[in-house]
N, C-alpha and C positions, 0 to 999 in steps of 0.2 A: 423274169426268172419264175419258173414254176416251183412252188413250195414243195411239191411232191419229190423233186430231185434233191432236196436238202437233207443233210444229216440231222439228227435230233439236236445236236449242240448248235448247229447253224439255225435251225427252226426256232429255238427258244432264245437265241442270242439277243434279238432286239428287245424282247420282253424283259429279260434279265438286265440288260443295259439300261433300259428306261427306268425299271424299278430302282436299280442302284443309284441312278442320277437323280431322279425326282424324290425318292423317299429316304435315301440315305445321305447323299451328298448335298442336295439342295437345302435341306433343313439346317446345314451348317453355315449357309450364306446369310449375311446380315440383310434382312428384308428391307431395312430402311435405306440401304445404299442403292443408288440408281444403277450402278454396273451390275449388281445382282439381279435386279428386276429385269434388265435388258437381257441378261444371260439366260434366265429362266424362260422369258418370252420367246427368245429365238430358238432355244432348244425345243420347246413344246411345239412351236409352229413349223419347225423343220420336220418333226415327226408326223404332224398332221399333213403337211404337203406331200410327204412320202406316201401316206395313206390315200390322199385324194388322187394322186397320180395313178395309183393302182385301181382305185375305185372307178374312176372315170374311164380310163383306157382299157381296163381289163374286165369290168363287170357291167358296163353300160354300153359303150360304143359298139362292141361286138354283138349286141343284142339284135335278134331277128324274130320273125314270126308274125302272128296276127297283130293288128293295130292295138288291141287292148293289152296284149302282153308287152309290147314295146312301151305303150303309154304308161302302164303301171310301173315299169322299171324307171322311166324318166321322172314319174311323179315321186317315187321313193327317193331318188337323187335330189329332186328339188326340195323336199322336206329336209333332207340331210344338209344340203348347202345353206338353207335358210337357218338351220340350227348352228352351223359353223359360223355364219355371219354374225349371229348374236354372240357367240362365244369370242370371236375375234374382237368385236367391239368391247367386250368385257375385259379381255386381256390388255387391249390398248389402254383402257381406263386404269387398270392396275399398275401401269408403268409409273404413275405418280401416286403420292399419298401424303396426307397432312395429319398432323396431330397438334391441335391448337390450344391444348389445355394449359401450356406454359404461358401462351399469350394471354389467355383469360386470366391467369393468375396475376400477371403484370397489370392488366386493365383493372381488375378488381382492386388491387392495392391503390392504384391512381384514383379511382372513383371514390373509394372510402376515405381518401385524404382530402377530397374536395368539400367545400361548404355545401349544405343541402340545397341552397337556392341556386347553385351552379350546375346541378345535375339536370339534364334535359327532362321534360315532361313526357310521360307515357300514358296512353290510354290502353287499358287492358280490356280487350273485347272478347266476350263469350257468346258466340252465336248459338242459338238453340231453336229447336222446332217442337219436338215431342218427347224429349228425354224426361224421365220421371224425377221426382223429388230426391230419391236415393242417390241419383247420379249428380244432379246439379248442386245439391247441398255441399258436397265435397269440393267441387270445383270453385264455387263462389267463396266458400270459407278459406280455402287454400289461397285463392288469388288475393284476398284481403290480408293475408299474412305476409305478403311479399316484403322482403327486407330492403326497401327502397324508399326514399323520402318523398318522391314526386311522381305519384301515379294515381290514377283513378280506375276503378273497376266498373265496367258497363255490361249489363246482361242484355243481349239483343234477342228479343223473344218473338219469333215469327209464329209462335203458337198462341200468343195473346192470352196467357192463362192468368186468371186473377190470383191464384195461390202463389204464383211466382212473383207477381207484383208485391204481395205482402212479405214474401221471404226477402226480397231485395230491400224493402223498406226496413225490415227488422235488422238486417245485417249492415245496412248502410251503403249497399252497392247501387249504382245507377241502373235505370231500367229504360229500355227503348222498344217501341213497337212501330209499325209502319202501316200504311193503308192497304198494302197488298203484299204478296209474296213473290213478286216478279224476280226472276233470275236466282231464286233459292238462296243458298248461303252467300254467294258473291253479292247479290242484291241487297241482302240484309246487312252485310258489312259496309257496302257502299252508302247505304242510307245512314248508318251510324257515323261514317266519316263526315257527313254533312252536319252532324249535330255535335261533334267533338272537335277539340282543337289541339290535342297533344302533338309535340314535335315528332313523336314516334308512336306506333301502335303495335301492341302484341296481341296475337290471336291464339286462343285456346279453345279447342272443341269442347263441347259440354261435358265430356268425360275425362278430360285431361286436368290434373291438379298440378299447378306449378310449384316447384320447390321454392323455399324462401329466398334463396340466393339467385334465382333465375335472372332477374334484371341486372344484378351486380355482376354476373358472369358474362352477360351478352352485350350490355350497352357499350362497353368500352371499345368493342370493335368498330363502332361507328366513328371513331376518331379518324379513320381512313375515309375520305369523302367519296370514294368509289364504291363503298359497301352500301348496298341498297336493302339487303335483307340478312339477318342472322337467323339460321336454322339450327335446332338442336334435335336429337333423335326422338322417335316415339318409343317410349319404354313402357312395359305393361306390368301390372301387379297381379293380374289373374292369368289363368291358363287359356290359350287359344284352343280352338276345336280339336286340332291334332294332338296337343298335349293332353287335353282332358279325356278325349274319347279313346286314346290309346294308353292311358295311364302312364304317361312318360313326363309328368311335369318336373320330376327331379333329374331326368336324364336327357332331355331334349330342349334346347333353347327355342324361344318362340320363333314363329315362321318368318318374322321380319328382321331378325338380328343380322342375317347375312347382308341385307341391303344397308341397314343403318350403321353397322359396325365396320363394314369392309367396303362396300360400293360407294357410299356417300363420302367418306374421307378421301377415296381415290378421285371421285368426281371434283371434289373441292380443289384437289391439286391442279386440275385443268380450269379452275374457275367455272366449273359446270355443275356445282351442286344446285339444288332447286328447293323452292319453298314447298313444303309438304302439307300446307293447309292449316296445321296446328303447331304449337310450340315454336312460334317464329316471332320475330320483331322486325318491323318494316319502317324505313325512314320516310316520313310524310313528304318531304321535299322531293324524294325520288319518284314517289307516286304522282306528284304534281306534274313532273316532267313527262308523264305518259297519259295525262288526262285526268289526274286526281281521282281515279277509281280503278277497282279491279276489273280485269277484262271479263266479259260474260259470254264470249263466243263459244267457250268450251265449258263442260260441266266440271272439269278440273282446272278451275281458275288459278290454282296455285302454280302449276307448271307453266301455264300461259303467262302469268305475271312475271315469273323469272325470265322467260324469253323476251317479253316486252322490255323489261328493265335492262336486260343484257344488251339489247340493240342500242340503248341509250348510254352504255358505258357503266352500268351499275351491276355489281357482282353479288351473288348470294354466298355468304360465308357460312361454313358448317363447323360447328363445335361438337365433337363427339363426347358428350357428357349427359348423363341422365338427369336433366333439370326439370323434368315434368313426367309424371307417371299417369297412365290412363288405363282404359279397358280395351284389351284385345277383343275382337269379335267373339261374343259369348255363345254363338251357335253357328252352324253351317249357313243358315239362312242369312244372318248378319254378315258373315264372312263373304258370301257371294254378292250381297247387295253392295258391299264396299268394293270388292274386286272388279265387279262388272262396271261400276262407275268409273273406277281408275282406268280400266281397259278402254271403255268407250271414250273417255275424255282424251286419252293418249292418241287414239286413232283420229279423233276429231281434229287434232292439231295438224295433221297432215294436209287438211283442206284449207288451212288458214294462212294468210300472208304473214302472221306473226308466228307460225309454226316453224319446225325445223327445216322445211323445204323452202321457206320464204327468203327474201333478200336480207342481207346485213349480218350474216353469221359466217364464221370460219368453218373449215372442214370438220375440225374436231368437235365443235359444238353441235354441228349438224348430226354427227354420228352419235354423240352422247344423248341427244334428245329425240333421235329417231326411235320409234316404238318397236324396235326389232324383237324385243323379248315378248311383247304381247302378240306379235304376228307369228312367232315361231313356237311358243310354249305349247299351245293347244294342239297344233298339228303334230309336233314331235311326240308329245305324250301319247296321243291316240294312235299315231302310226306305230309306235313301239309295241303297243298292245295288239293292234289289228293286223299288222303285216304277217306275223307267224300264223295267226288264225286263218287268213286268206290262203296262205301257202299250204296249210295242212288240210283245208277242206276243199280247195279247188286246184291245187297244184300250180297256181299262179305265183311264180317266183319273183322276188324283188330284185334279183341280180342274176347274171349268167356267169358260168365258168368259175364258180367259187368252190373251193375245197376246204375241209377243216384245217388243212396245213396253212392255206393262204390267210385264213382268219387269224390264226395264231401269229403269223408273220407280219401282217399289216394292221388288222383291226385292233387287236388287244393292245399293241404298243401305243396306238393313238389314244385309246381309252385311258390307259394308264397315265400317259403324258398329260392329257387334259385335266383329269381329276387330280393328279399329283400337283400340277401347276396351281390350280385353284386352291388346293389345300395348303400350298406354300404361301400364296398371296393372302389368303384369308384363313389362318389357323383357328380352330375352335368355332367356326361359323358355317363350314361347308360339310353337309352330311348327305352323300349321294343317295342312299336309300330313302331317306325322309324327303329329300327334294323331289325324287321321282314319284312318291306317293302324292305329295302336294300337287305337283304338275298334273298328274292324272286326274285327281279330284277336280281341279280347276278346269281341265279341258272340256268337261261335260257341259259347263255353262259359259266359260270364257270364250271358247272358240265360236259358238253361235253369236255371242255378243260382238266379237271382233269382226266376223264376216258380215253380220247385219249392219254394223256401223260403217264398214267399207262401202257397202251399197247405199246406205241411207245414213249420212253422218249427222244430221240434225233432226230435231223433233222428238228427242228422247227426254222423258221426265227425270228430274233429279230425285233419287230416293235416298232418304236418310237412313243411316245404319241403325238398326234397332239396338237399344241399350237397356240395361237393367233387367227388371222382371219380364218385360216383353220379349227379350231375347233369350231368356233362360228356360222357356217352357220346354218340357220334355217332348221331343219329336224325333223323327228321323227323316232323312232326305231320300224319299222313295225314288226320285228321279236320278239319284246317284247310286243307291244301293242295288236296285234291280238290274240296271244295265251293267254295273260292274259284276254282279253275280252271274249274269248271262255270259258275259265275256269270259269269266273264269271258267264257267261250265263248258263253253265252246273250246277253250284252250285244253282243258283236261280231256274231254271227249275226243277232240282232234288228235291229241298226242296218243291216246290209246289206240284209236283206229289205225294210226300210221305205223303202229308196231305189228299189225296184223297184215301179212303180205297180200291177202285177197282183197283187202279194203284200202290199201295204202294209196294215197294221192300224191305223195312225194316220189318222183321218178328216180331220184338219186339216193340210194340207201346211205351214201356217205354223208349226205346233208342232215340226216336224222339226228345224230348227236348234237350238232349245232342248234337245230330247232328245238330239241329237247331242253338244252340248257337255257335258251332264250325263253322258252315257255315256262320253265320252273321259276325263273326270276319274275316273269309276269304274273304267275299265279300268286307269288308272295306279295307283290305290289298290289294286286287287285284285292287280295284278302284284307290288307291293311286299309284300302280304299273303302271296302264294305264296312270294316269296323269303325272307321272315322265317320262314316255317314250315319252312324247310330248315336244320337245325342246322349251323352252321359248324364246321369241324374246329378243335379246340383244339390250338394248336401247343405251348403250354407248360403244365406243371402248376402253375407258380407265376407270379403276376403280376409284371411288371417295372415298376420305378419309374425315371423319368428323373432322373439325378443328375449333378452335375459337381463332382468333387473329386479330389484327388490319391490315388494308390495306388502302393505299392511291390510289385515283382515279383521273385522269385528263381526262375530256371530250374533244371532238373535238372543242367545243366552247371556251375552256380555263377555264371552270368552275373546281374548285378544291374541291373535296369531300373526306371525311373520312368515313370509315365504318369498318365492321368486316366480315371476311371470315367465312362462315358456312360449306362449303365443297369445296374440291379442287382435281384436278386431273392434269395430264400433258396436257390435252386438254382444261380445262376450270375451272370455279369456280362459286359458288353461293355467292353473296355478299349482306349483309344487310347494306344498306346506312343509315346514321344517319341524312343526310340533305335532302333538297327538291330535288326530282328527276322528277319534272313535265316535264322537257324538254327531258328526255332520251327516245329513241325509239329503237326498234329492228333494227339491221343493223348499228347502229351508232358506229364508231371507238372510241376507248379511250386507255388510258394507265393506268396500275396498277403497284404499287410498293409493291412487296411481301418480307417480311423480310427473310433474308438469301439468297434471290435470286436477287433482283433488279428490274429494270423496264422491263415490258413486254407489247407488243402491244396486244390489244384485240379488241373484237367486241361484242356488246350486242346482245344476241340471244333471250331473253325473259325477261319480267318484270311483277312481281306481287306485287303490293303495293311497299314496300321499298326493296323487295328482287329482285336482279337483277342477271340473268344468263349471264355469259360472256364466250365467246370462245377465247382461246388464239391463237395468231399467233406466234408460237414458233418453228422456224426451228432449225436445228443443230447450237448450240451456246453455249457459256459459261453459259448463263442464263438457258438453257434447262438442262444442266448438274447439275447445282446448284439446280434446282427444283427437279430432280430425286434424288439428295442427300437428299434434305429436306423431301421428301414424302416416300422414300423407304428404307432409311438406318437407321432409328430410329423406334422403335416399336410404331405403332399407332393402334394396335389391342385391342379391348375391351375384357375384361375377361368374362368368361362364368359362369353365376350364375343361369341359368335356371334349373328347376327341371322337372322330367319325366311327372308329371300330367299336367303341363302347356304346355309341348310340345304336349302331347296327345290331350289336349283341343284345341290347335291351329290347329292341323292336322284335327280333327273331324269337327271344325268350318268351315274349308275350303271346306268341302264337298259341302256346300250349296252355296258357293260363286265362286267356280271354273267354268270357262267357257273358253275353249280353242279350236279354230278352228283347224282342221287337216291341218298341212303344207304339203308341197310336200314331197314325199317319197325319202329318200336317203338310200337305203338298205346297201350300202357298206361303209357308213360313209363318213365324210368329208375329202377331200383330199387337201393337201397343194400344191400350185403351185410348180412345179419342174423345174429346169434348164436343158436345153439340154446339152449334153456332150460338145458342142462347147462353151457354156457360162461358163463352169467351168474351174478351174485352172487345169494344167496338173496333172495326177495321179503320183505324186512323193512327196518325203519328202521335204517340204518347211518349213524353220525356219526363222522367223523374231523376233528378240529379243525385249523384252520390252525396252522402252525408258522413261527416266525421264519426267514427265509431267511439262510443263512450268507453267501452271496455278495451283496454290495451292488452291484447292476447299475449303479445311477447313479454310484457311486463309481468302479467299474472302467471304465465308459465315459469318465468324466472323465480317468482316468489314461491311457487309450488314445486320447484325442482327437486326438493328433498321431502322426506317424510317428517311429520312433526315428531319431536322428541317425546311428546306426550299428548294425549287427547285433551283438549281444552274446551270442547263443546259440551253442553249440558248432557249428563247421562253417561259420560265416558270417563273411565279412570285411566291410570297409567297403563301403557302397553306392556304386556307380559312377554318375556322372551327377547331374543336378540333381533335387532333390526339388521337384515342382511344387506 
């Protein structure tokens, strides 16, 4: 049927019907019910099948002309089919879903009722290479605060740094080095497994701080003998590059939430969740069944370990609960180092017998572990931007016999159905505009990585994701900014030229409105890509947490005040004082009493009305450890309740308010300071065993959980005012 022959009501009927079904009716369905999931799945893919029938038989097969014209049309169809394959696997995954928090509750109650000596032993492993003190201090201290009676913390230092040895001795953590850095992180962990003997081992990347109840919430799942690994999500306390560079930290969840909050619970329903390298616990007996070591054939040893164990009958269980918090990539360079490693490792599995194409897996597991996303994402994102540019500048069309009416009749209903279905399966996690910006940014570097790995799957070095100050240097990604700006310019100029009859390259004037709409969307996306490639200035070295609790303050003059904390970090706090503060000035020293921490020396750095900003003078001390325990070992993250339209509105609103000067160019990314060989420990296996900590942080935090009724230290009198 030709859309040109349809009435207006017939033309818009599919779009209206799909909108009503997916955006009005479907939200009333209970997402936890299997019948509702199947109904939405069938409805979406019937609409997509209708579109594909038109797309193939009406816009591709009738194509004729020169070989390059026909080849271009078939190439565009190939990219589209690859994208639909990825989407189909995602929808299949969403047919199941788990929520194991109630199971974790039952397991925790059971574990807490057991005698301490009946709980299995756990080695907590923290592999590290070049992460700075500011990052490792939190992770080590947090790990030592775990609320579990039978564990040991081991720091696995492939950087062989003397200062880290001293830090571990000071805190009572075990310390391990090895004679070489063979096989990077996997080799580091494998070496540690030969030196430790726990029945289970937990792995935390150097920037992830476990919450106190991490082991109590995860260890109970191992009562099921088929469970080989328990994985919890990666949750972040800082802004990722898109949130920071677009100023959307309050309106846009981090880029990995869709995966960890929606995809992984669905994969868990198929027993297809996988180890993500950090925030996991592994059964040592399961590892012995596959050679007593992590596989090293891929640089993503975590996914490969899951596949190896799966073939032996061991399942990776997923608990969607924020039981460890860490650092999202703090710059685009760090982001790309991480994503290129993931993409390369996923493609490498295609060439391995233990990968998704090897023997011993069922069809669904092959689909779940097939790296369709990495294969399709870069091609799709670039094609969306490049295809209209090619059309406007050369007249080379991606399709034949397409009219604006057919686009409304076939294409738009399919887009509405696909996006509506994902929004139903994953509410508050799917944001189409932000996802398109992210995919476009990644395509510039991920696509070459994928193609390069397909041609040469081995021989690629393992790069550690930069963390801390090394990742926060002000820079901009020139290799992203300028190509994006050029593509945006080509789109704008091409659109203008095709409005002039004498210069128009598009033969069919009726196609111009479709191309114009497509181009405007691409211009918006490319604008956000350019803005994201500009590294935002980092205002604070430490992330601040919103908190509302009472605090005591003593000024240099002896005045005693009470107030409330509004936000706090390891380096300072914002305090709302309830008493007169006329005498306070920036630079004035004072002391503050923080619940669960104690007294800390501080200095006023700014004052606005009754809100005072203070900077802590907090060297290595018991109080510093207690503050780390307070801030980083209990969940202080806010839930995500935003919806797609609010995110889109916030992004579009920012177009008019963004203004960012170009910082200096750092084309090779931020580099962390490295030690010379003379400053490192000898290249040998060094083992320093964990030591019992003299200070019981949990006990001390309990003792200091409230403010003193009066100052009892020398030089302090009774507190004036009311303690809030």
